[in-house]
Every structure is written in structure tokens, then in C-alpha cells.
ZAMARGU-4260 file (C-alpha; in steps of 0.2 Angstrom, whole numbers, plus 5000, padded with zeros to 4 digits):
<rodrens>
0) 5450/5480/5534 | 5455/5487/5517 | 5466/5478/5505 | 5481/5488/5499 | 5493/5484/5485
5) 5509/5495/5484 | 5523/5495/5471 | 5538/5505/5471 | 5547/5510/5455 | 5560/5496/5453
10) 5578/5501/5454 | 5590/5497/5440 | 5602/5484/5443 | 5618/5493/5438 | 5625/5498/5455
15) 5620/5505/5471 | 5607/5518/5472 | 5609/5536/5479 | 5598/5544/5492 | 5588/5553/5478
20) 5582/5537/5471 | 5578/5531/5488 | 5566/5545/5493 | 5559/5546/5476 | 5550/5529/5477
25) 5555/5515/5489 | 5556/5525/5505 | 5539/5534/5504 | 5531/5517/5498 | 5538/5509/5513
30) 5531/5523/5525 | 5514/5520/5517 | 5515/5501/5518 | 5520/5502/5537 | 5506/5514/5541
35) 5493/5503/5533 | 5499/5488/5542 | 5499/5497/5558 | 5480/5502/5555 | 5476/5484/5552
40) 5474/5484/5533 | 5480/5469/5523 | 5495/5475/5513 | 5505/5468/5499 | 5521/5478/5496
45) 5531/5473/5481 | 5548/5479/5473 | 5561/5471/5462 | 5577/5474/5452 | 5576/5480/5434
50) 5589/5469/5426 | 5587/5469/5407 | 5595/5481/5394 | 5611/5487/5388 | 5616/5496/5405
55) 5616/5479/5413 | 5627/5471/5399 | 5639/5486/5400 | 5640/5485/5419 | 5644/5466/5419
60) 5657/5469/5405 | 5666/5482/5415 | 5668/5470/5430 | 5672/5455/5419 | 5657/5444/5423
65) 5643/5436/5413 | 5628/5447/5414 | 5617/5434/5422 | 5630/5432/5436 | 5632/5451/5438
70) 5613/5453/5440 | 5611/5439/5453 | 5625/5447/5463 | 5619/5465/5462 | 5601/5459/5466
75) 5608/5452/5482 | 5617/5468/5486 | 5602/5479/5483 | 5591/5467/5493 | 5603/5468/5508
80) 5604/5487/5508 | 5585/5488/5506 | 5583/5477/5522 | 5596/5487/5531 | 5586/5503/5527
85) 5571/5495/5534 | 5561/5493/5518 | 5548/5481/5522 | 5544/5473/5505 | 5534/5457/5506
90) 5544/5452/5491 | 5559/5459/5482 | 5559/5451/5465 | 5569/5451/5449 | 5563/5456/5432
95) 5574/5442/5424 | 5563/5429/5433 | 5555/5415/5423 | 5538/5422/5429 | 5542/5439/5421
100) 5548/5431/5405 | 5532/5421/5403 | 5520/5435/5408 | 5529/5447/5396 | 5528/5435/5382
105) 5510/5432/5386 | 5506/5451/5386 | 5514/5453/5369 | 5504/5439/5362 | 5487/5445/5368
110) 5491/5463/5363 | 5495/5456/5345 | 5479/5447/5345 | 5470/5464/5349 | 5479/5472/5334
115) 5490/5483/5346 | 5507/5477/5340 | 5514/5483/5324 | 5529/5476/5315 | 5539/5490/5308
120) 5554/5492/5297 | 5564/5506/5305 | 5580/5515/5305 | 5591/5512/5320 | 5608/5519/5325
125) 5623/5507/5323 | 5640/5512/5331 | 5654/5506/5320 | 5667/5509/5334 | 5657/5499/5347
130) 5651/5486/5334 | 5633/5486/5340 | 5616/5494/5338 | 5614/5507/5351 | 5599/5508/5362
135) 5591/5525/5362 | 5597/5529/5379 | 5615/5525/5374 | 5615/5539/5361 | 5618/5557/5367
140) 5617/5573/5358 | 5609/5590/5358 | 5590/5591/5361 | 5582/5599/5346 | 5568/5606/5357
145) 5578/5615/5371 | 5596/5614/5366 | 5602/5603/5380 | 5619/5595/5375 | 5617/5579/5385
150) 5600/5573/5379 | 5598/5555/5377 | 5590/5546/5362 | 5574/5542/5371 | 5571/5557/5381
155) 5578/5574/5385 | 5581/5575/5404 | 5581/5594/5404 | 5564/5597/5395 | 5557/5579/5396
160) 5552/5579/5378 | 5551/5561/5371 | 5564/5559/5357 | 5571/5547/5344 | 5589/5545/5342
165) 5589/5552/5324 | 5581/5568/5331 | 5597/5572/5341 | 5609/5585/5334 | 5627/5579/5333
170) 5624/5562/5340 | 5637/5552/5348 | 5639/5535/5357 | 5637/5536/5376 | 5648/5521/5377
175) 5663/5526/5367 | 5660/5544/5363 | 5662/5540/5345 | 5653/5550/5332 | 5656/5536/5319
180) 5637/5531/5318 | 5627/5526/5304 | 5608/5522/5302 | 5603/5504/5297 | 5587/5496/5293
185) 5580/5484/5306 | 5563/5477/5310 | 5555/5480/5327 | 5538/5478/5336 | 5529/5493/5341
190) 5515/5495/5354 | 5501/5505/5346 | 5499/5517/5360 | 5491/5530/5348 | 5476/5518/5346
195) 5473/5519/5365 | 5473/5538/5366 | 5455/5541/5369 | 5454/5527/5382 | 5469/5533/5391
200) 5463/5551/5391 | 5446/5546/5399 | 5455/5535/5412 | 5468/5549/5417 | 5453/5562/5417
205) 5444/5551/5430 | 5459/5552/5442 | 5454/5568/5450 | 5463/5564/5466 | 5480/5561/5459
210) 5494/5573/5463 | 5496/5588/5451 | 5513/5582/5447 | 5507/5565/5441 | 5492/5572/5430
215) 5502/5586/5423 | 5516/5575/5416 | 5504/5562/5410 | 5493/5575/5400 | 5508/5583/5393
220) 5515/5567/5386 | 5497/5562/5380 | 5494/5579/5371 | 5511/5586/5367 | 5515/5589/5349
225) 5507/5575/5338 | 5500/5567/5354 | 5503/5550/5360 | 5516/5540/5349 | 5517/5522/5346
230) 5533/5515/5355 | 5545/5502/5351 | 5545/5487/5362 | 5559/5477/5355 | 5578/5479/5354
235) 5593/5471/5345 | 5601/5464/5361 | 5606/5447/5369 | 5601/5450/5387 | 5582/5451/5390
240) 5566/5443/5387 | 5566/5434/5370 | 5553/5440/5359 | 5538/5427/5357 | 5520/5428/5355
245) 5515/5419/5371 | 5524/5402/5370 | 5526/5403/5351 | 5540/5410/5341 | 5538/5426/5332
250) 5544/5425/5314 | 5557/5439/5310 | 5560/5443/5328 | 5574/5430/5331 | 5588/5436/5341
255) 5579/5451/5348 | 5572/5454/5365 | 5558/5465/5373 | 5563/5483/5377 | 5566/5484/5396
260) 5553/5497/5398 | 5540/5485/5391 | 5545/5470/5403 | 5550/5480/5418 | 5532/5486/5424
265) 5525/5469/5420 | 5537/5463/5434 | 5525/5471/5447 | 5513/5457/5443 | 5526/5444/5440
270) 5534/5449/5457 | 5518/5443/5466 | 5519/5426/5457 | 5537/5425/5463 | 5531/5429/5480
275) 5519/5414/5480 | 5532/5403/5472 | 5544/5407/5486 | 5531/5401/5498 | 5528/5418/5505
280) 5510/5420/5499 | 5496/5409/5494 | 5487/5418/5480 | 5493/5431/5468 | 5478/5432/5457
285) 5467/5440/5471 | 5478/5455/5470 | 5479/5457/5452 | 5464/5449/5443 | 5447/5457/5445
290) 5439/5441/5440 | 5448/5433/5455 | 5444/5445/5469 | 5455/5461/5465 | 5440/5472/5464
295) 5442/5477/5482 | 5460/5480/5481 | 5466/5498/5480 | 5483/5499/5471 | 5496/5513/5474
300) 5512/5516/5464 | 5526/5526/5470 | 5539/5534/5458 | 5550/5548/5453 | 5543/5560/5440
305) 5554/5553/5427 | 5545/5537/5428 | 5527/5544/5427 | 5525/5544/5408 | 5528/5525/5407
310) 5516/5522/5422 | 5502/5533/5416 | 5503/5529/5397 | 5514/5514/5392 | 5510/5501/5406
315) 5492/5506/5406 | 5491/5503/5387 | 5498/5486/5390 | 5485/5482/5404 | 5470/5490/5395
320) 5475/5484/5378 | 5476/5466/5383 | 5457/5466/5386 | 5460/5454/5401 | 5453/5458/5418
325) 5469/5465/5426 | 5470/5477/5440 | 5474/5495/5435 | 5483/5507/5447 | 5471/5518/5457
330) 5484/5531/5463 | 5501/5536/5457 | 5511/5546/5470 | 5525/5554/5461 | 5540/5564/5467
335) 5551/5578/5461 | 5570/5576/5462 | 5581/5577/5478 | 5596/5587/5473 | 5613/5586/5481
340) 5622/5601/5489 | 5619/5613/5474 | 5619/5601/5460 | 5611/5584/5456 | 5614/5567/5462
345) 5621/5556/5448 | 5624/5538/5448 | 5635/5539/5432 | 5646/5552/5440 | 5645/5546/5458
350) 5639/5563/5464 | 5631/5562/5481 | 5628/5550/5495 | 5624/5532/5490 | 5614/5520/5501
355) 5628/5509/5506 | 5639/5525/5511 | 5624/5532/5521 | 5623/5516/5531 | 5642/5516/5534
360) 5641/5533/5544 | 5624/5533/5552 | 5609/5521/5556 | 5595/5520/5544 | 5583/5530/5555
365) 5593/5546/5554 | 5592/5545/5535 | 5573/5539/5534 | 5568/5554/5545 | 5577/5567/5536
370) 5573/5561/5519 | 5554/5559/5522 | 5552/5575/5532 | 5560/5584/5517 | 5553/5573/5503
375) 5552/5582/5486 | 5533/5582/5484 | 5528/5599/5477 | 5545/5604/5470 | 5563/5598/5469
380) 5572/5599/5486 | 5590/5599/5491 | 5601/5589/5503 | 5615/5599/5511 | 5625/5593/5526
385) 5620/5608/5536 | 5601/5605/5533 | 5604/5586/5537 | 5613/5590/5554 | 5600/5603/5559
390) 5585/5591/5555 | 5593/5576/5565 | 5598/5587/5580 | 5583/5597/5582 | 5569/5584/5578
395) 5577/5567/5583 | 5589/5571/5597 | 5582/5587/5605 | 5563/5583/5603 | 5560/5564/5603
400) 5576/5558/5610 | 5577/5571/5624 | 5559/5567/5629 | 5562/5548/5631 | 5578/5551/5640
405) 5572/5564/5652 | 5556/5554/5657 | 5564/5537/5659 | 5579/5543/5668 | 5569/5554/5680
410) 5557/5540/5684 | 5571/5528/5688 | 5580/5540/5699 | 5564/5545/5709 | 5552/5531/5708
415) 5562/5516/5701 | 5560/5507/5684 | 5541/5504/5685 | 5526/5515/5680 | 5522/5525/5696
420) 5505/5523/5704 | 5502/5538/5714 | 5491/5553/5710 | 5478/5556/5697 | 5476/5565/5681
425) 5470/5583/5682 | 5464/5596/5670 | 5482/5599/5662 | 5483/5580/5659 | 5466/5580/5652
430) 5470/5594/5640 | 5486/5586/5634 | 5477/5570/5630 | 5464/5579/5620 | 5477/5589/5611
435) 5487/5574/5606 | 5471/5564/5601 | 5466/5578/5590 | 5483/5579/5582 | 5483/5560/5580
440) 5467/5561/5569 | 5476/5574/5558 | 5491/5564/5557 | 5480/5549/5551 | 5472/5560/5538
445) 5489/5566/5531 | 5496/5548/5531 | 5481/5541/5522 | 5482/5555/5509 | 5501/5552/5507
450) 5506/5569/5512 | 5523/5564/5517 | 5531/5580/5523 | 5515/5586/5532 | 5514/5569/5540
455) 5531/5571/5547 | 5528/5589/5553 | 5512/5583/5562 | 5522/5569/5570 | 5535/5581/5576
460) 5521/5592/5583 | 5515/5577/5593 | 5532/5574/5600 | 5534/5592/5604 | 5518/5592/5615
465) 5526/5580/5627 | 5541/5591/5629 | 5530/5606/5631 | 5520/5597/5645 | 5536/5592/5654
470) 5542/5610/5654 | 5526/5617/5660 | 5522/5604/5674 | 5541/5602/5679 | 5539/5585/5688
475) 5557/5587/5695 | 5550/5602/5705 | 5533/5595/5708 | 5541/5579/5716 | 5548/5590/5730
480) 5531/5597/5735 | 5518/5584/5729 | 5526/5567/5725 | 5509/5559/5721 | 5506/5572/5707
485) 5523/5570/5700 | 5520/5551/5699 | 5504/5554/5689 | 5514/5566/5677 | 5527/5553/5674
490) 5515/5539/5672 | 5507/5549/5658 | 5524/5553/5650 | 5529/5535/5650 | 5513/5530/5641
495) 5517/5544/5629 | 5533/5535/5625 | 5523/5520/5619 | 5511/5530/5609 | 5526/5539/5601
500) 5534/5523/5596 | 5518/5517/5588 | 5515/5533/5578 | 5533/5534/5574 | 5536/5516/5568
505) 5532/5520/5549 | 5546/5533/5549 | 5559/5527/5561 | 5555/5508/5564 | 5572/5504/5573
510) 5570/5518/5585 | 5552/5514/5588 | 5556/5496/5592 | 5569/5502/5604 | 5556/5513/5613
515) 5544/5498/5614 | 5558/5487/5621 | 5562/5500/5634 | 5544/5501/5639 | 5544/5482/5640
520) 5528/5480/5629 | 5523/5472/5613 | 5507/5482/5612 | 5508/5491/5595 | 5490/5494/5595
525) 5485/5510/5587 | 5478/5524/5598 | 5461/5523/5589 | 5451/5532/5604 | 5440/5546/5601
530) 5440/5562/5611 | 5437/5558/5629 | 5444/5540/5628 | 5460/5539/5637 | 5464/5521/5636
535) 5479/5523/5625 | 5486/5535/5638 | 5485/5521/5652 | 5490/5506/5642 | 5505/5504/5653
540) 5497/5502/5670 | 5505/5507/5687 | 5518/5494/5692 | 5523/5490/5674 | 5542/5487/5673
545) 5552/5496/5660 | 5571/5500/5657 | 5579/5516/5651 | 5583/5514/5633 | 5600/5517/5625
550) 5602/5535/5618 | 5590/5535/5603 | 5599/5548/5592 | 5616/5555/5595 | 5618/5573/5589
555) 5629/5576/5573 | 5644/5587/5578 | 5651/5601/5567 | 5667/5590/5565 | 5657/5576/5558
560) 5647/5587/5546 | 5663/5595/5539 | 5671/5578/5537 | 5656/5570/5528 | 5654/5585/5517
565) 5672/5584/5511 | 5672/5565/5510 | 5657/5565/5498 | 5662/5580/5488 | 5672/5570/5475
570) 5668/5557/5462 | 5663/5540/5468 | 5674/5527/5459
</rodrens>
């Protein structure tokens, strides 16, 4: 039994996330977690809300609530939506937790002891109209590198170049739009990432199995321009982790907090402490400290490509630079962007389908299947209502749902609601079992390699084999001439429903549970058998009672598609 640690990039607290956010981190992480649990591995799957920084303050002010109250409320909202989407987190934590505050301050202290924190007098943009210093991401302007006119002060979303606010051409406040900005002197702490360059280079070079997307972004940031830059880790804000050296005050840093990108990844570790303190687990250190048993843990992170630089450079600088025995990530699965109907999903502009809206119109499994089977792994992908309708109708309704319905209804009509006992498997059944067994082995390999789209395609092929078999042997015709053989055919098909439920559960857990309930079994055992072992195909014995499940997936009509396309074309307010 392997020990698998999985973290998903933590969603920001200010509002409900859209489907692009979901498929870029949490959903594929859940797929991998569910698969590994199904294979008998010990899994710890963690996520949290990212709650600090100016966006949280502004969102709270917009609705007239104290920022702490706003974050607590939105954490509950996001946790509920995650639950309804079937995201099987072992714990869904909060970066504002006491555990994360203490751990963040601890890391700052030990990094300072290692000479990796520098106090720096710097120039920072102050907005007279807003009456506050502006964090980097709340300054917009034209990128000096590519000319994009909506570049942020920390990074250009168009060319991904790391920026400083003072680099921007014609900068303006992203809060008020005011250009009445001035540069003031202030003191901040910097993580001396440049001192870690050689160590980070060697570590990244050792990850020969990482996706090309992950390594290409990491190496670009590591080597672009002047190379890896030191990065500010404090801000002039009220909401956040107060700046301390461990438990001690940090002279000159009064009234400042740690930058959200410093404390947010540390929440992965703190989240496991919250998990224990919430009485859900009994030992967090065996997952995170190599001196406490984490040597045999394999750690996987899932994230969108925009988060890769911080998880391949900044957070590893924190972990490695501490010189403490913390577990480093083993594999980073990164994703491109899912676009929406000819443009981009946008939280700020409300463009696209958001997670709560999606669940208002269809159950989670419809979305889980389409998003995962179209995951933006090798390039950006696009959601359109036509593609969504086509994928749901062809894959879920016509292939899987149709198979389950045809088999169970035919058996009920001809033999009753129990697995028929007549006949025996012949050459065609033997061939089908061999074909499915071979494809299951391929499916396992693809899932282990986190090839999400290919795994979905292989699973669909396994479903299709059952339909092809039914069409070929035609039990509705066979029953007229050889009822015993028709019983054998249906007995195999009913067992395929159980197998399909087990294989499909990581993708569509609710439908899988419905299939298992209909088959009147709790036997979620994985079909581990080698070629020639047909035990998985006889797990439901003759005489085993079942019921006909409700329709697994209803087809999306043209009228529904048109209505939804029109409804979600505007700006979400």
C-alpha cells in the first residue's frame, strides 16, 4: 500500500469559482485521490481557502462586513459547493487558521536564521485617491515587455513576465482607476530566492517525469532575464499573518503582514495540522516531516499554469531554505486554461459558468465528466454549450446510461429482478472479458500517470465494449431461440454494470453509487485479475437480486442548450 499526499491549489476567498478554476486544480486532484483510494492506497487529500490580502479586504468592504466574518462565511460557501461537486477532501482548511499563522511565522524565523530574509528599503506605490498603499496586483498598466494594457503589478497575465509595479507604463489603481499615484519609501522583507538558484535548478532538473508545461514554466522563471529574483514577502496591510520571527516581534515590521503568496502554500502543511486538531486525523507529521515517517510519502500537487512559478520556486525556496526535514513535492500536475465560448472565464467580469450556477441546472456528475474528459492538459481547451451537450449525450446518456438501462430492464422483463442462472459463457464472452481486462490495465496506467483526458477516453472505450457486445449477441433475439444462452449473456452484462461502477467512481461518483445501489452490492473491489481470471465478471452470482436504477443521465435538449447559452452570455452581478 502506497502513501499518497495530494494538495490542490487553494482557491481564493473572494467569491465563488468558475468551471475553469475547478478543472485546473481541485477536480483532477479529486479524480486522482479517488482512484488511489479505490486501489487501496493510503491517501491524504488537502485543500483550503486562501483568505489573506487586499482582495479579501475589498470584497468584505463591498458587502459591508468585517473581513474576518466575510472570510468565515465564504469558506462555508466554498466548502458546501465543493461537497456538492463530490470533492473528497480529507480536510478543507483555512489559511487564516491559527495553525497557519504560527507555521508561517515559524518559517520566517528559521529562514532569517539561515540568512535568507533581507530587510529592504523599497519604493512602493501609494494611491492618494484610495488612501492606501496598493499591493502589486492592484496596480494595472501596460506591460513593458509585450504591451498588454491590463498587466498587473506583479505579473503580466499575457506574457507571464514577473513585474514590479514601477515597471508598468501608465499605471493606475485597479480599485478606483485613479492615476494619482506616488511612490513612497517603506521597509519590507524579501525572501532571498536568488541565493537558492543552484539548489532549485538541480531539484527541477531531477524531475524528469514532470509534465512539459510544469518544467517549461519553472525553467523560464528560473532563467529568464536576470534569473531568479528575490521576492517581497511582506505588505502594508491589516488583514493577514502579522510579521514575526517565530514567536518574537520583528522590529521595524510593526503593522505589516506577510504577503499572501508566502503564507498561502504553507497552509498545505498547516491544513494537515487543522485536520488533526479537528479530530479527523491522528498524526500530521508522518505526512510532512521526513524525520517522522514522510520518507515513504509521494506528494502530488495539482494547479493551473499561473500557479506553477510559486510552487516550483517560491514555496520550494521556503521549504529547502529552512534546512528543516520537510517533505518536498514529488510531482506537479499543471493545467492550461479552460476558456469559455470564444473568450476567457473571468471571475472579475463574471464571464462563464460558476460552480453554484452549474449545480443549479445539472447534477455534478454531468460537469465532472465533461470537464475531466476535456481537461486542458497539453493546451488551452474551450467550453461551448454545443460541445458540452454533445459530450453528455453521447458519452453519458448513449453509452453508459443506455447500457445500464437496456440490461436491467430486459432482465426484469424476461427473467425477473435477479441475476439469471442459466447457460454458460462461450468464446464471445471469453473474448469480451479478455478485451475489458486489457483495457482496464491500460486505464490503470493512464490514471497512475495522471493522463486525465486519455483516462476518460479509455474508460469510455470500456463502456462501449459492453454496448458492442449487446448489439452483437442481441439477447432480445437469443432469448427466443436459446433462453439459457440469453441468461448467460445478461448475467455477464449485469456484472459489467458493477465493474463499470467501480471503474467510473473517480469520475462520476454519484452515478457510480446509483449503479452499485441498483446492483444491490457494496462490493467496490477493484477488478485486479490478470488475463484469464474472470472472478470480477462473476462477482454478482446467479440469484443475486437487483433493482432497475433510475435514469442515470438525461439527455440535454437543444432548447436547454439554447436557454443556458443565452442565460450565461451576460455579466454576472
